[in-house]
Kinemage of the C-alpha trace (Angstrom):
@kinemage 1
@onewidth
@group {chain A} dominant
@subgroup {mainchain}
@vectorlist {calphas} color= white
{ca met a 1} P -4.505 40.853 84.641
{ca lys a 2} L -3.559 40.971 81.415
{ca leu a 3} L -5.676 39.614 78.359
{ca ala a 4} L -4.280 36.686 76.900
{ca leu a 5} L -5.437 38.486 73.599
{ca arg a 6} L -2.473 41.122 74.722
{ca gly a 7} L -0.391 38.409 75.586
{ca gly a 8} L -1.093 37.722 79.225
{ca asp a 9} L -1.548 34.191 80.572
{ca arg a 10} L -4.712 32.150 79.345
{ca ile a 11} L -7.275 31.098 82.027
{ca arg a 12} L -7.515 27.747 80.567
{ca asn a 13} L -4.985 25.904 78.839
{ca glu a 14} L -7.007 22.431 78.400
{ca gly a 15} L -10.077 21.585 76.313
{ca phe a 16} L -13.405 20.813 77.524
{ca ala a 17} L -15.468 17.400 77.202
{ca ala a 18} L -15.220 15.768 73.728
{ca trp a 19} L -18.453 15.826 71.779
{ca pro a 20} L -19.986 13.446 70.643
{ca ile a 21} L -19.833 11.041 73.266
{ca his a 22} L -19.840 7.642 72.627
{ca asp a 23} L -19.507 4.242 74.572
{ca glu a 24} L -19.821 0.387 73.945
{ca arg a 25} L -23.317 0.894 73.098
{ca glu a 26} L -22.924 2.709 70.124
{ca ala a 27} L -20.545 0.326 69.081
{ca arg a 28} L -22.349 -2.729 69.733
{ca gly a 29} L -25.234 -1.235 68.085
{ca ile a 30} L -23.193 -0.934 64.734
{ca gln a 31} L -21.702 -4.271 64.753
{ca gln a 32} L -25.092 -5.851 65.346
{ca val a 33} L -26.212 -3.916 62.288
{ca leu a 34} L -22.936 -4.638 60.264
{ca glu a 35} L -23.561 -8.191 61.271
{ca ser a 36} L -27.444 -8.421 60.418
{ca gly a 37} L -26.687 -7.402 56.771
{ca asn a 38} L -29.677 -5.351 57.315
{ca trp a 39} L -28.132 -1.675 56.842
{ca gly a 40} L -30.164 0.441 54.838
{ca gly a 41} L -33.716 2.191 55.159
{ca tyr a 42} L -36.139 0.282 53.162
{ca pro a 43} L -38.699 -1.169 53.852
{ca cys a 44} L -39.396 2.419 55.874
{ca pro a 45} L -39.000 2.542 58.347
{ca asn a 46} L -36.714 0.007 58.814
{ca glu a 47} L -36.679 -2.132 62.198
{ca leu a 48} L -34.524 0.280 64.172
{ca ala a 49} L -35.637 3.238 62.349
{ca arg a 50} L -39.146 2.374 63.749
{ca glu a 51} L -37.937 1.441 67.146
{ca leu a 52} L -36.072 4.636 67.142
{ca gly a 53} L -39.255 6.434 66.151
{ca gln a 54} L -41.369 5.058 68.660
{ca arg a 55} L -39.134 5.885 71.786
{ca phe a 56} L -38.224 8.985 70.505
{ca ala a 57} L -41.495 10.007 70.212
{ca ala a 58} L -42.675 8.499 73.272
{ca ala a 59} L -39.863 10.671 75.435
{ca his a 60} L -41.271 13.398 73.969
{ca gly a 61} L -44.632 12.953 74.837
{ca ala a 62} L -45.946 12.602 70.829
{ca gly a 63} L -47.747 10.017 69.293
{ca tyr a 64} L -45.836 9.359 66.466
{ca gly a 65} L -41.821 9.658 65.156
{ca val a 66} L -40.789 9.271 61.573
{ca ala a 67} L -37.197 9.076 61.500
{ca val a 68} L -35.438 10.587 57.932
{ca thr a 69} L -32.043 11.589 56.805
{ca asn a 70} L -31.353 14.851 58.615
{ca gly a 71} L -33.439 18.078 60.454
{ca thr a 72} L -33.848 20.314 57.142
{ca val a 73} L -35.506 17.457 55.106
{ca ser a 74} L -37.930 17.045 58.346
{ca leu a 75} L -39.075 20.670 58.058
{ca glu a 76} L -39.383 20.326 54.736
{ca leu a 77} L -41.369 16.569 54.816
{ca ala a 78} L -43.852 18.082 57.827
{ca leu a 79} L -44.786 21.238 55.434
{ca gln a 80} L -45.191 18.839 52.381
{ca ala a 81} L -47.125 16.543 54.406
{ca ala a 82} L -49.307 19.152 55.806
{ca gly a 83} L -50.286 20.464 52.242
{ca ile a 84} L -47.885 23.522 51.941
{ca gly a 85} L -46.564 24.529 48.639
{ca pro a 86} L -46.804 26.595 45.913
{ca gly a 87} L -48.762 29.953 46.709
{ca asp a 88} L -48.326 29.436 50.514
{ca glu a 89} L -46.471 31.768 53.050
{ca val a 90} L -44.649 30.512 56.230
{ca leu a 91} L -43.872 32.529 58.806
{ca val a 92} L -40.360 31.723 60.570
{ca pro a 93} L -38.486 33.710 63.003
{ca ala a 94} L -35.499 36.290 61.507
{ca tyr a 95} L -33.223 34.996 63.559
{ca thr a 96} L -32.207 31.341 63.103
{ca trp a 97} L -30.341 28.923 61.002
{ca glu a 98} L -30.801 29.414 57.466
{ca gly a 99} L -31.720 26.021 56.759
{ca thr a 100} L -35.542 26.790 58.705
{ca ala a 101} L -36.463 29.111 55.715
{ca ala a 102} L -34.731 26.760 53.578
{ca ala a 103} L -36.977 24.229 54.183
{ca val a 104} L -39.941 26.371 53.096
{ca leu a 105} L -38.631 27.291 49.892
{ca phe a 106} L -37.891 23.853 49.495
{ca ser a 107} L -41.524 22.969 49.690
{ca gly a 108} L -42.682 25.917 47.021
{ca ala a 109} L -43.692 28.349 49.749
{ca ala a 110} L -42.294 31.615 50.756
{ca pro a 111} L -41.020 32.481 54.290
{ca val a 112} L -42.121 35.637 55.805
{ca phe a 113} L -39.597 36.847 58.580
{ca val a 114} L -40.811 37.923 61.928
{ca asp a 115} L -38.671 39.417 64.451
{ca val a 116} L -37.978 37.843 67.554
{ca asp a 117} L -38.216 38.465 71.409
{ca pro a 118} L -35.031 40.241 72.637
{ca glu a 119} L -36.140 38.134 76.250
{ca ser a 120} L -35.381 34.903 74.499
{ca tyr a 121} L -34.321 35.133 70.984
{ca cys a 122} L -37.235 33.280 69.730
{ca leu a 123} L -40.431 33.797 67.689
{ca asp a 124} L -42.053 36.862 69.056
{ca pro a 125} L -45.515 36.135 69.307
{ca arg a 126} L -46.558 39.968 69.563
{ca leu a 127} L -45.374 40.581 66.065
{ca ile a 128} L -47.353 37.352 64.156
{ca glu a 129} L -50.964 38.684 63.961
{ca glu a 130} L -49.466 41.629 61.775
{ca ala a 131} L -47.600 39.543 59.492
{ca ile a 132} L -49.940 37.174 58.921
{ca gly a 133} L -51.268 37.606 55.131
{ca pro a 134} L -53.904 35.954 53.024
{ca arg a 135} L -51.597 33.344 51.585
{ca thr a 136} L -50.456 32.458 55.330
{ca arg a 137} L -50.384 28.727 55.966
{ca ala a 138} L -48.120 28.015 58.611
{ca ile a 139} L -45.953 29.260 61.643
{ca ile a 140} L -42.205 27.815 62.287
{ca pro a 141} L -41.348 28.865 65.811
{ca val a 142} L -37.546 27.790 66.297
{ca his a 143} L -36.843 26.854 70.100
{ca leu a 144} L -33.515 28.577 69.970
{ca gly a 145} L -30.332 27.983 72.072
{ca phe a 146} L -31.681 26.840 75.498
{ca arg a 147} L -34.952 28.767 75.089
{ca phe a 148} L -38.821 27.723 74.201
{ca ala a 149} L -41.016 29.745 71.739
{ca asp a 150} L -43.766 31.154 73.497
{ca met a 151} L -46.181 28.217 72.608
{ca asp a 152} L -49.217 29.103 74.511
{ca ala a 153} L -49.490 32.094 72.535
{ca ile a 154} L -48.314 30.802 69.255
{ca met a 155} L -51.073 27.918 69.650
{ca glu a 156} L -54.043 30.648 70.673
{ca ile a 157} L -53.269 32.481 67.123
{ca ala a 158} L -52.683 29.201 65.207
{ca glu a 159} L -55.894 27.989 66.366
{ca arg a 160} L -57.731 31.031 65.876
{ca arg a 161} L -56.622 31.494 62.398
{ca gly a 162} L -56.663 27.872 61.213
{ca leu a 163} L -52.654 27.772 60.879
{ca phe a 164} L -50.527 24.825 60.848
{ca val a 165} L -47.575 24.712 63.550
{ca leu a 166} L -44.210 22.893 62.916
{ca glu a 167} L -42.002 23.310 66.061
{ca asp a 168} L -38.157 23.619 64.873
{ca cys a 169} L -37.005 21.147 67.911
{ca ala a 170} L -33.614 20.920 66.357
{ca his a 171} L -32.038 22.607 69.700
{ca ala a 172} L -34.429 21.002 72.155
{ca his a 173} L -33.882 17.447 72.521
{ca gly a 174} L -35.395 16.529 75.909
{ca gly a 175} L -36.886 19.772 76.643
{ca gln a 176} L -40.425 20.522 78.148
{ca trp a 177} L -42.722 23.490 77.994
{ca arg a 178} L -45.201 23.225 80.878
{ca gly a 179} L -44.665 19.412 81.096
{ca arg a 180} L -44.831 18.739 77.644
{ca gly a 181} L -41.894 17.652 75.128
{ca ala a 182} L -40.574 19.768 72.691
{ca gly a 183} L -42.231 18.754 69.275
{ca ser a 184} L -45.606 17.786 70.759
{ca ile a 185} L -47.197 21.165 71.319
{ca gly a 186} L -47.773 22.010 67.690
{ca his a 187} L -49.048 19.846 65.102
{ca ala a 188} L -45.791 18.343 64.302
{ca gly a 189} L -42.298 18.668 65.498
{ca ser a 190} L -38.292 18.761 63.582
{ca phe a 191} L -35.456 17.583 65.017
{ca ser a 192} L -31.773 17.274 63.782
{ca phe a 193} L -29.302 14.868 64.991
{ca gln a 194} L -26.130 16.441 63.140
{ca thr a 195} L -22.815 16.372 64.773
{ca ser a 196} L -23.452 19.301 67.027
{ca lys a 197} L -26.825 18.366 68.131
{ca leu a 198} L -27.553 17.118 71.569
{ca met a 199} L -28.146 13.660 70.269
{ca thr a 200} L -26.151 12.922 67.022
{ca ala a 201} L -25.167 9.869 64.215
{ca gly a 202} L -23.401 12.520 62.352
{ca glu a 203} L -26.457 13.140 60.141
{ca gly a 204} L -30.332 12.302 60.636
{ca gly a 205} L -33.393 13.688 61.589
{ca met a 206} L -37.200 13.114 63.177
{ca val a 207} L -40.709 14.519 62.418
{ca thr a 208} L -42.684 13.837 65.495
{ca thr a 209} L -46.847 14.483 65.594
{ca asn a 210} L -49.628 13.413 67.353
{ca asp a 211} L -51.802 13.073 64.229
{ca ile a 212} L -51.103 9.657 62.608
{ca asp a 213} L -52.339 10.357 59.130
{ca leu a 214} L -49.569 13.195 58.889
{ca ala a 215} L -46.877 10.757 60.024
{ca asp a 216} L -48.315 8.112 57.362
{ca gln a 217} L -47.675 11.130 54.714
{ca val a 218} L -44.293 11.863 56.084
{ca ile a 219} L -43.117 8.418 55.268
{ca arg a 220} L -44.688 8.138 51.807
{ca leu a 221} L -42.843 11.222 51.021
{ca ala a 222} L -39.462 10.041 52.473
{ca asn a 223} L -40.037 6.733 50.978
{ca cys a 224} L -40.018 7.631 47.020
{ca gly a 225} L -43.902 7.856 47.389
{ca arg a 226} L -44.376 4.201 48.779
{ca pro a 227} L -47.047 3.795 51.165
{ca pro a 228} L -46.084 2.808 54.736
{ca arg a 229} L -45.807 -0.212 55.595
{ca arg a 230} L -48.665 -0.518 58.159
{ca glu a 231} L -50.666 1.911 56.552
{ca thr a 232} L -53.627 3.344 58.565
{ca lys a 233} L -55.683 4.386 55.390
{ca pro a 234} L -55.315 5.033 51.861
{ca gly a 235} L -53.419 8.546 51.467
{ca pro a 236} L -53.010 11.126 49.099
{ca thr a 237} L -50.352 9.740 46.329
{ca ala a 238} L -47.107 11.242 46.362
{ca leu a 239} L -44.015 11.627 44.088
{ca gly a 240} L -41.227 11.120 47.228
{ca his a 241} L -37.556 11.283 47.453
{ca asn a 242} L -35.316 8.795 49.497
{ca tyr a 243} L -35.141 10.538 52.730
{ca arg a 244} L -34.931 7.420 54.779
{ca met a 245} L -32.781 6.601 57.928
{ca thr a 246} L -30.263 4.112 57.703
{ca glu a 247} L -30.215 1.508 60.473
{ca phe a 248} L -26.806 1.964 61.192
{ca gln a 249} L -28.010 5.901 62.276
{ca ala a 250} L -30.741 4.346 64.110
{ca ala a 251} L -28.449 1.941 66.140
{ca ile a 252} L -26.333 5.083 67.032
{ca leu a 253} L -29.405 7.566 68.229
{ca leu a 254} L -30.656 4.596 70.068
{ca ala a 255} L -28.109 4.469 72.257
{ca gln a 256} L -27.710 8.087 72.367
{ca leu a 257} L -31.013 8.329 73.279
{ca glu a 258} L -30.320 6.157 76.486
{ca arg a 259} L -28.256 8.725 78.054
{ca leu a 260} L -30.565 11.878 76.952
{ca glu a 261} L -32.280 12.564 80.475
{ca glu a 262} L -29.147 12.409 82.295
{ca gln a 263} L -27.145 14.852 79.981
{ca thr a 264} L -30.239 16.923 79.727
{ca leu a 265} L -29.928 17.546 83.917
{ca arg a 266} L -26.177 17.725 83.965
{ca arg a 267} L -26.576 20.651 81.462
{ca glu a 268} L -29.115 22.488 83.706
{ca glu a 269} L -27.675 22.330 86.917
{ca met a 270} L -23.927 23.582 85.122
{ca thr a 271} L -25.801 26.452 83.185
{ca arg a 272} L -27.546 27.166 86.530
{ca arg a 273} L -23.961 27.423 88.362
{ca leu a 274} L -23.036 29.627 85.480
{ca glu a 275} L -25.834 32.001 85.778
{ca ala a 276} L -25.187 32.352 89.459
{ca gly a 277} L -21.454 33.102 88.808
{ca leu a 278} L -22.187 35.549 86.029
{ca ala a 279} L -25.093 37.454 88.254
{ca gly a 280} L -24.406 41.399 88.714
{ca val a 281} L -21.256 40.910 86.023
{ca ser a 282} L -21.698 44.396 84.009
{ca gly a 283} L -21.821 44.990 80.922
{ca ile a 284} L -23.543 41.443 79.688
{ca ser a 285} L -27.299 40.177 80.261
{ca leu a 286} L -28.873 36.729 80.639
{ca leu a 287} L -32.041 35.791 78.784
{ca ala a 288} L -34.882 35.779 80.980
{ca arg a 289} L -35.957 32.096 82.395
{ca asp a 290} L -39.617 31.306 81.601
{ca pro a 291} L -40.977 29.211 84.194
{ca arg a 292} L -42.873 27.554 81.822
{ca ile a 293} L -40.048 25.412 80.157
{ca thr a 294} L -39.944 22.872 82.775
{ca arg a 295} L -37.231 20.984 81.616
{ca gln a 296} L -34.511 23.254 79.826
{ca ala a 297} L -32.682 21.676 77.135
{ca ser a 298} L -29.619 23.496 76.434
{ca tyr a 299} L -27.978 23.068 72.887
{ca his a 300} L -26.017 26.297 73.226
{ca tyr a 301} L -25.943 28.684 76.057
{ca val a 302} L -26.758 31.883 75.004
{ca phe a 303} L -26.092 35.205 76.652
{ca lys a 304} L -25.723 38.857 75.359
{ca phe a 305} L -22.937 41.249 75.514
{ca leu a 306} L -24.236 45.203 75.764
{ca pro a 307} L -21.904 47.211 73.384
{ca glu a 308} L -23.668 50.162 74.682
{ca ala a 309} L -22.086 49.620 77.802
{ca phe a 310} L -18.508 49.766 76.390
{ca pro a 311} L -18.004 52.398 73.913
{ca gly a 312} L -15.262 51.213 71.039
{ca val a 313} L -15.583 47.822 72.076
{ca thr a 314} L -17.594 45.217 70.120
{ca arg a 315} L -18.983 41.685 70.208
{ca asn a 316} L -16.587 40.300 67.881
{ca ala a 317} L -13.799 41.756 69.789
{ca phe a 318} L -15.251 40.597 73.354
{ca val a 319} L -15.772 36.908 71.514
{ca ala a 320} L -12.008 37.009 70.356
{ca ala a 321} L -10.846 37.957 73.862
{ca leu a 322} L -12.843 35.095 75.114
{ca lys a 323} L -11.295 32.549 72.578
{ca ala a 324} L -7.977 33.666 73.584
{ca glu a 325} L -8.465 32.893 77.470
{ca gly a 326} L -9.135 29.182 76.161
{ca ile a 327} L -13.447 29.298 76.126
{ca pro a 328} L -15.182 27.831 73.151
{ca cys a 329} L -17.438 30.210 71.867
{ca asp a 330} L -19.020 32.549 69.049
{ca gly a 331} L -20.729 35.416 68.112
{ca arg a 332} L -22.199 35.373 64.710
{ca phe a 333} L -23.384 32.119 65.071
{ca tyr a 334} L -26.415 32.361 63.699
{ca glu a 335} L -27.608 35.922 61.631
{ca ala a 336} L -30.791 37.932 60.497
{ca val a 337} L -31.776 34.904 57.701
{ca tyr a 338} L -33.075 37.730 55.222
{ca leu a 339} L -29.595 39.476 55.332
{ca ser a 340} L -27.511 36.412 54.915
{ca ser a 341} L -25.557 35.499 51.901
{ca leu a 342} L -26.947 32.383 51.288
{ca phe a 343} L -30.580 34.077 50.535
{ca glu a 344} L -28.601 36.080 47.832
{ca phe a 345} L -29.441 33.649 45.225
{ca ala a 346} L -32.816 32.716 46.310
{ca ala a 347} L -34.771 34.957 44.230
{ca gly a 348} L -33.237 33.454 40.797
{ca arg a 349} L -33.554 29.950 41.983
{ca tyr a 350} L -37.311 30.198 43.757
{ca pro a 351} L -40.023 31.706 42.199
{ca ala a 352} L -41.908 31.771 45.290
{ca trp a 353} L -39.203 33.494 47.079
{ca glu a 354} L -39.276 36.556 44.546
{ca ala a 355} L -43.335 36.509 43.676
{ca gly a 356} L -43.910 37.153 47.779
{ca arg a 357} L -40.997 38.978 48.294
{ca arg a 358} L -41.316 41.713 51.189
{ca glu a 359} L -39.074 44.150 52.740
{ca phe a 360} L -38.373 43.098 56.210
{ca ser a 361} L -37.087 44.926 59.181
{ca cys a 362} L -36.315 42.809 61.901
{ca pro a 363} L -33.980 45.144 64.409
{ca val a 364} L -33.758 42.683 67.467
{ca ala a 365} L -32.300 39.796 65.080
{ca val a 366} L -30.189 42.065 63.537
{ca arg a 367} L -28.869 43.113 66.748
{ca ala a 368} L -28.480 39.828 67.828
{ca gly a 369} L -26.874 38.405 65.136
{ca tyr a 370} L -23.977 41.221 64.479
{ca glu a 371} L -23.573 42.898 67.543
{ca glu a 372} L -24.948 41.167 70.779
{ca ser a 373} L -25.191 37.567 71.177
{ca val a 374} L -22.495 35.148 72.530
{ca trp a 375} L -22.947 31.373 72.279
{ca leu a 376} L -21.371 28.870 74.220
{ca pro a 377} L -21.429 24.928 73.128
{ca his a 378} L -23.356 22.453 75.299
{ca gln a 379} L -20.634 20.421 75.889
{ca ile a 380} L -18.795 22.846 78.497
{ca phe a 381} L -21.744 21.798 80.637
{ca leu a 382} L -21.162 17.967 80.535
{ca gly a 383} L -18.259 18.525 82.163
{ca thr a 384} L -16.789 19.408 85.971
{ca val a 385} L -17.734 22.456 88.179
{ca arg a 386} L -14.184 23.308 87.420
{ca asp a 387} L -14.710 23.628 83.861
{ca val a 388} L -17.734 26.047 84.251
{ca asp a 389} L -15.741 28.184 87.280
{ca asn a 390} L -13.065 28.446 84.504
{ca leu a 391} L -15.593 29.813 82.080
{ca ile a 392} L -16.892 32.208 84.628
{ca ala a 393} L -13.688 33.608 85.202
{ca ala a 394} L -12.618 34.136 81.603
{ca ile a 395} L -15.745 36.117 81.497
{ca val a 396} L -15.161 38.230 84.328
{ca lys a 397} L -11.283 38.732 83.284
{ca val a 398} L -12.301 39.816 79.773
{ca ile a 399} L -15.062 42.440 81.434
{ca asp a 400} L -12.923 43.863 84.006
{ca asn a 401} L -10.001 44.540 81.367
{ca ile a 402} L -12.352 45.763 78.700
{ca gly a 403} L -10.389 48.746 78.227
{ca glu a 404} L -7.730 46.706 76.201
{ca leu a 405} L -10.377 45.853 73.864
{ca val a 406} L -10.978 49.430 72.533
{ca asp a 407} L -11.198 50.193 68.760
{ca tyr a 408} L -9.569 46.380 69.065
{ca asp a 409} L -9.232 46.075 65.024
{ca asp a 410} L -11.681 42.786 64.157
{ca glu a 411} L -12.262 44.474 61.121
{ca arg a 412} L -11.472 40.776 59.549
{ca ile a 413} L -13.742 39.021 61.683
{ca arg a 414} L -16.688 41.362 61.374
{ca ile a 415} L -16.383 41.906 57.124
{ca gln a 416} L -15.156 38.260 56.530
{ca gly a 417} L -18.187 36.271 54.905
{ca met a 418} L -20.666 39.059 54.552
{ca ser a 419} L -23.295 39.291 52.272
{ca arg a 420} L -23.709 42.708 50.352
{ca ala a 421} L -26.761 43.431 52.239
{ca gln a 422} L -25.227 43.111 55.738
{ca arg a 423} L -22.322 45.639 54.793
{ca ala a 424} L -24.988 47.921 53.315
{ca leu a 425} L -26.983 47.646 56.522
{ca leu a 426} L -23.537 48.145 58.682
{ca glu a 427} L -22.976 50.999 56.190
{ca ser a 428} L -26.553 53.096 56.974
{ca lys a 429} L -25.866 52.122 60.872
{ca pro a 430} L -29.987 51.951 61.520
{ca pro a 431} L -31.322 53.185 64.612
{ca tyr a 432} L -31.979 50.425 67.287
């Protein structure tokens, strides 16, 4: 069967489930806010934002939730509330969205990149100890795609070394580790409600914590330095920003929260069907399931294309062929952050980055970002069994006809948008 990329028939000609999903609950909430005239984020948190914080935190087993404008801000505020700033270093995984490390810079601290575990693409706890220096104050484990960082190992190290742990849960709404909700295991958690996320109001963020004083300080920092409406005790003064969530956003997210559990379980059912269908398919590898993940949150389903199995065929060519079959997917969804074009300017604008700059070597992150990872969006798994079976059929078809992709000219896909550092890395072809 000829690949669609080479002129053959596509496996799928219709779309998948639309995202975001909404119904009369979102419409009713927005209308009620509109008619109330109480639209903004002040007083902070406002009524619906306060309710959202309480309900979201409870759903994840945390004591407190503070709703803010977006997920990068929630990371930044949690770090600042913990007293992390100029002169400090924060360990972050080398394979994640640039915003994780950017939040460290925005706080005045310097990110230190640590490679990821090849079995999960999450922060590798075996590499943490050697990355800790005299200025290290915090760790940001990212629960990536549909896997958790090893929170048992990370918390053991953090408690022994006196480090603040901020879980980046932008992909983990509804997920659980040993029965504990994402964002409730570390000292704080950060969630994003950007359009593509598992809950969305277009934009938005949340800080979760079991520390009421930390929660109060997040509110101060998000509310132009003003104290919380029902402050527990006087806290440190703060020159804050206006990072408040509006009542329109909170109304939408309260409705989104009502269907989160059902959607989480549906995605888990469908991703297990995908794994069963791909078992034994040569040339690809599935990320290992950790039994400590007691509820899987699947922002994207991620698997590996193994280029060594197909000489002359790149991951980008495989992704292009899969897209041509009608399957939404991505390859360079994330990259090795320290090689990102977004970080080429950091030295000039952020002295902490230049002052504490190190040479990083994170081969697993490099391989994941530029050669190996394939990302499938979560809405595929909110549809029907037929949707997943079409996905399986498309992957198998491309693998069975992989010879058609040998020396496929994907130079435009591979080079477009790459930074100078990435091009230099590719030209040097380091060993893995």
